[in-house]
C-alpha positions as CSV (number, residue, x, y, z in Angstrom):
1,M,11.7,32.5,128.1
2,S,12.3,32.4,131.8
3,V,13.7,29.3,133.5
4,S,11.7,28.0,136.4
5,H,13.9,27.0,139.4
6,Q,12.9,24.5,142.0
7,D,13.7,24.6,145.7
8,F,13.2,22.0,148.5
9,K,13.7,21.5,152.2
10,L,14.7,18.1,153.5
11,Y,15.1,16.6,157.0
12,K,18.5,14.8,156.4
13,P,18.7,11.6,158.3
14,F,21.8,10.4,160.2
15,G,24.1,8.4,158.0
16,Y,23.5,10.1,154.7
17,L,26.0,12.2,152.7
18,S,24.9,15.6,151.5
19,Q,25.6,14.7,147.8
20,F,24.0,12.9,144.9
21,L,26.8,11.2,142.9
22,Q,28.4,7.9,143.8
23,E,32.1,8.2,144.4
24,P,34.3,5.2,143.6
25,R,34.9,2.9,146.6
26,K,32.3,4.6,148.8
27,N,29.2,2.7,149.6
28,K,27.3,5.4,151.5
29,K,23.7,6.5,151.4
30,R,23.0,9.7,149.3
31,L,20.2,12.2,149.1
32,G,19.1,10.9,145.7
33,E,17.8,7.8,147.5
34,L,15.2,9.9,149.4
35,F,13.5,11.7,146.5
36,D,13.4,12.0,142.8
37,F,15.1,15.4,142.6
38,P,15.2,17.4,139.3
39,A,18.3,17.6,137.2
40,G,20.7,20.3,138.3
41,I,19.8,20.1,142.0
42,M,22.4,21.2,144.5
43,T,22.6,21.3,148.3
44,I,23.0,24.7,149.9
45,G,25.8,24.0,152.3
46,R,26.2,20.6,153.7
47,L,25.6,18.4,156.8
48,D,28.2,15.8,157.4
49,H,27.4,12.0,157.4
50,D,26.9,12.0,161.2
51,S,24.7,15.2,161.3
52,E,21.0,15.5,160.9
53,G,18.3,18.1,160.2
54,L,17.4,20.8,157.8
55,L,19.0,20.9,154.4
56,L,17.9,23.3,151.6
57,L,18.3,22.3,148.0
58,T,17.9,24.4,144.8
59,T,18.5,24.4,141.1
60,H,19.3,28.1,141.2
61,G,22.9,29.1,141.9
62,M,22.1,32.7,143.2
63,T,19.6,31.2,145.7
64,S,22.4,29.0,147.0
65,H,24.8,32.0,147.2
66,N,22.2,34.1,149.1
67,V,21.5,31.4,151.7
68,R,25.2,30.8,152.4
69,S,25.8,34.5,153.1
70,A,26.4,35.9,156.6
71,D,23.0,37.6,156.4
72,V,21.3,34.3,157.1
73,E,21.3,32.6,160.5
74,K,21.8,28.9,160.9
75,E,20.6,27.3,164.1
76,Y,21.8,24.0,165.5
77,F,21.0,21.9,168.5
78,A,24.0,20.0,169.8
79,Q,24.1,17.3,172.4
80,V,27.5,17.5,174.1
81,D,29.5,15.3,176.3
82,G,29.2,16.6,179.9
83,D,27.2,19.3,181.6
84,I,28.3,22.3,179.6
85,S,29.4,25.3,181.8
86,A,28.5,28.9,181.6
87,E,32.2,29.6,180.9
88,A,32.2,27.3,177.9
89,I,29.1,28.9,176.5
90,A,30.7,32.4,176.9
91,E,33.8,31.2,175.1
92,L,31.7,29.8,172.2
93,E,29.8,33.1,172.0
94,A,32.9,35.2,171.8
95,G,34.6,32.9,169.2
96,V,37.0,30.1,169.5
97,T,40.1,28.9,167.6
98,I,39.6,25.9,165.3
99,K,41.4,24.4,162.3
100,V,39.9,24.8,158.9
101,K,41.7,23.2,156.0
102,G,44.8,23.0,158.1
103,E,44.8,26.7,159.0
104,I,44.0,28.3,162.3
105,Y,40.6,30.1,162.2
106,M,38.8,32.2,164.8
107,T,35.1,31.7,164.7
108,K,32.8,34.7,164.5
109,A,30.8,35.8,167.5
110,C,27.6,33.8,167.8
111,R,24.6,33.2,170.1
112,V,24.6,30.1,172.3
113,R,22.3,29.0,175.1
114,K,22.0,25.9,177.1
115,L,18.6,24.1,176.6
116,D,16.9,23.3,179.9
117,E,15.6,19.9,178.6
118,C,16.2,17.5,175.8
119,P,14.7,19.0,172.6
120,N,11.7,17.2,171.0
121,L,13.6,15.5,168.2
122,P,13.0,12.1,166.6
123,A,15.1,9.3,167.9
124,R,18.2,8.9,165.9
125,G,17.9,5.1,165.6
126,H,21.6,4.7,166.5
127,K,22.5,4.8,170.2
128,I,24.5,8.0,171.1
129,R,26.3,6.3,174.0
130,D,25.7,4.5,177.3
131,E,24.3,6.8,180.1
132,R,26.9,5.2,182.5
133,H,29.6,7.3,180.8
134,G,28.3,10.4,182.5
135,P,25.9,13.3,181.8
136,T,25.2,15.0,178.5
137,S,23.6,18.4,177.8
138,W,22.0,20.2,174.9
139,V,22.9,23.6,173.5
140,A,21.5,25.8,170.8
141,L,24.0,27.6,168.6
142,I,23.1,30.4,166.1
143,L,25.8,31.0,163.6
144,R,26.2,33.2,160.5
145,E,29.0,31.2,159.0
146,G,29.4,27.5,158.1
147,K,32.9,26.1,158.0
148,N,33.4,22.3,157.6
149,R,32.3,20.6,160.8
150,Q,32.4,23.9,162.6
151,V,30.0,23.3,165.4
152,R,31.7,20.0,166.3
153,K,35.1,21.7,166.3
154,M,33.8,24.6,168.4
155,T,32.3,22.5,171.2
156,A,35.4,20.3,171.2
157,A,37.6,23.4,171.5
158,V,35.8,24.3,174.8
159,G,36.0,20.8,176.2
160,F,32.5,19.5,175.4
161,P,32.6,17.3,172.3
162,T,29.4,17.0,170.2
163,L,27.7,13.7,170.4
164,R,24.6,14.5,168.2
165,L,24.1,17.5,165.9
166,V,20.9,18.6,164.4
167,R,20.4,21.8,162.2
168,V,16.9,23.0,163.1
169,R,16.7,26.4,161.2
170,I,18.1,28.3,158.3
171,G,16.7,31.9,158.3
172,A,13.0,31.6,158.9
173,I,12.8,28.1,157.4
174,S,12.8,25.3,160.1
175,I,12.4,21.5,160.3
176,D,9.2,21.9,162.3
177,G,6.6,19.5,160.9
178,L,9.1,17.5,158.8
179,H,9.6,13.8,159.4
180,V,13.1,12.4,159.1
181,G,13.9,11.8,155.4
182,E,10.9,13.9,154.2
183,V,11.3,16.3,151.3
184,Q,9.0,19.3,150.7
185,A,8.9,21.7,147.7
186,I,9.2,25.3,148.9
187,K,10.1,28.8,147.6
188,I,13.3,29.5,149.5
189,A,13.5,33.2,148.5
190,S,10.1,34.0,149.9
191,E,10.2,31.7,153.0
192,L,13.8,32.5,154.1
193,R,13.0,35.8,155.8
194,A,10.4,36.2,158.5
195,D,7.8,38.9,157.9
């Protein structure tokens, strides 16, 4: 008898942890508050408490392994502090030095572009910062890796700290059409790769 696995995509709101179980002494919002997920559900990668956007979930370990591989692109929109320079973008694309678990790590080459205008994203509901503190700009980053808080560490390494971070795409699966906090059942294996 074959086991039927379930997959979902979710627009993770700001302020939620990418986990289900309550940890002692932590009174934080968790994904289980958004939807009645099946037993055995796991997130594929994570988005930290302060990050938003696309999160894939599955009950199938091999699906999780496949999505986390370097074969699958992950695209992020980052609002950064300051008007990001062409030099900083070139540094990001070539790879920058960050710390991962206390060790020095050189990020892999990636694709980065400055967005000409603010992307059409839902309001976060929590003020980013006062405009009197100077300009901000938006960049799109396409990575094939996913270290802990990697995008934030990368933009900080080139002098433009991230103020807001939204994952907008994993492979061919995007947040287009999803509302913040919305969950949709999907088939990750068939939707991950564009035809």
